[in-house]
VOPAGU-2260 file (C-alpha; in pm, 1 decimal, decimal comma):
REM VOPAGU-2260
SITE   aa  ch    i         X         Y         Z
SITE  UNK   A    0    8394,8    9084,7    8907,1
SITE  UNK   A    1    8677,3    9332,1    8868,8
SITE  UNK   A    2    8986,0    9252,2    8659,9
SITE  UNK   A    3    9314,1    9416,3    8752,5
SITE  UNK   A    4    9623,8    9446,4    8537,2
SITE  UNK   A    5    9957,1    9485,2    8713,1
SITE  UNK   A    6   10265,9    9606,8    8530,2
SITE  UNK   A    7   10633,8    9541,1    8606,6
SITE  UNK   A    8   10675,9    9841,7    8840,0
SITE  UNK   A    9   10377,6    9707,5    9036,8
SITE  UNK   A   10   10117,0    9965,2    8931,5
SITE  UNK   A   11    9766,8    9821,7    8928,3
SITE  UNK   A   12    9490,3    9927,1    8689,2
SITE  UNK   A   13    9129,4    9818,1    8642,3
SITE  UNK   A   14    9042,8    9675,3    8299,9
SITE  UNK   A   15    8692,2    9673,5    8154,1
SITE  UNK   A   16    8722,8    9314,8    8021,4
SITE  UNK   A   17    8708,2    8971,1    8173,0
SITE  UNK   A   18    9004,7    8730,5    8165,1
SITE  UNK   A   19    8860,8    8528,3    7875,6
SITE  UNK   A   20    8836,8    8841,7    7661,3
SITE  UNK   A   21    9189,3    8946,6    7757,2
SITE  UNK   A   22    9324,6    8598,9    7686,8
SITE  UNK   A   23    9185,8    8610,1    7330,7
SITE  UNK   A   24    9336,0    8954,5    7262,7
SITE  UNK   A   25    9682,6    8911,9    7414,1
SITE  UNK   A   26    9981,6    8792,4    7209,6
SITE  UNK   A   27   10143,3    8449,5    7248,5
SITE  UNK   A   28   10387,7    8583,0    7510,9
SITE  UNK   A   29   10100,1    8566,4    7761,9
SITE  UNK   A   30    9966,3    8248,0    7922,3
SITE  UNK   A   31    9650,0    8183,7    8122,6
SITE  UNK   A   32    9799,5    8031,7    8438,7
SITE  UNK   A   33    9464,7    7960,7    8603,7
SITE  UNK   A   34    9120,9    8116,1    8637,9
SITE  UNK   A   35    9266,6    8416,8    8822,0
SITE  UNK   A   36    9596,0    8491,0    8644,6
SITE  UNK   A   37    9735,1    8561,4    8300,1
SITE  UNK   A   38   10109,4    8632,1    8290,3
SITE  UNK   A   39   10369,7    8747,9    8040,3
SITE  UNK   A   40   10676,1    8523,3    7995,6
SITE  UNK   A   41   10902,6    8795,6    8136,7
SITE  UNK   A   42   10688,7    8815,5    8453,2
SITE  UNK   A   43   10764,0    8452,8    8541,8
SITE  UNK   A   44   11065,0    8463,1    8770,4
SITE  UNK   A   45   11078,2    8085,9    8820,8
SITE  UNK   A   46   10854,8    7783,3    8861,8
SITE  UNK   A   47   10869,8    7445,9    9031,2
SITE  UNK   A   48   10670,1    7121,4    9027,6
SITE  UNK   A   49   10416,3    7088,1    9307,7
SITE  UNK   A   50   10230,4    6752,0    9325,4
SITE  UNK   A   51   10153,9    6748,7    8953,3
SITE  UNK   A   52   10073,8    7118,4    8946,6
SITE  UNK   A   53   10333,0    7387,8    8882,8
SITE  UNK   A   54   10394,1    7665,2    9133,5
SITE  UNK   A   55   10468,7    7996,3    8963,0
SITE  UNK   A   56   10679,4    8273,9    9112,9
SITE  UNK   A   57   10596,0    8606,3    8951,2
SITE  UNK   A   58   10764,3    8942,6    8945,1
SITE  UNK   A   59   10642,5    9162,1    9088,9
SITE  UNK   A   60   10582,6    8912,9    9366,0
SITE  UNK   A   61   10226,1    8812,6    9452,7
SITE  UNK   A   62   10096,0    8778,3    9809,1
SITE  UNK   A   63    9913,4    8456,2    9723,9
SITE  UNK   A   64   10051,9    8139,0    9571,8
SITE  UNK   A   65    9998,0    8098,3    9198,3
SITE  UNK   A   66    9967,8    7752,2    9041,7
SITE  UNK   A   67    9910,6    7600,8    8700,5
SITE  UNK   A   68    9675,9    7301,1    8725,4
SITE  UNK   A   69    9778,2    6943,0    8653,0
SITE  UNK   A   70    9569,2    6955,9    8336,6
SITE  UNK   A   71    9739,0    7271,5    8205,4
SITE  UNK   A   72   10092,3    7183,3    8322,7
SITE  UNK   A   73   10200,7    7013,3    7994,3
SITE  UNK   A   74   10077,0    7309,7    7789,0
SITE  UNK   A   75   10256,7    7551,0    8023,5
SITE  UNK   A   76   10585,5    7357,8    7991,8
SITE  UNK   A   77   10555,0    7366,3    7613,0
SITE  UNK   A   78   10477,4    7740,4    7614,4
SITE  UNK   A   79   10755,7    7835,9    7855,9
SITE  UNK   A   80   11006,4    7631,5    7656,5
SITE  UNK   A   81   10933,5    7816,7    7332,8
């Protein structure tokens, strides 16, 4: 599997690590949204509840919908509030 990192201007780069490795190395300003996405607090434009999950709107905008699971939603709310 290939892991891509996208920066604020929208440039995309390939990283030679998996998401679990990245998650361990990144500072607290990053959160593992789901099994496909890790995001920085500043990249979260807004979010809204969605049947127990949380829909995340990122900047730069993603073509696919991004959600935090029901199980991770409380942890996300705590993280985003800090």
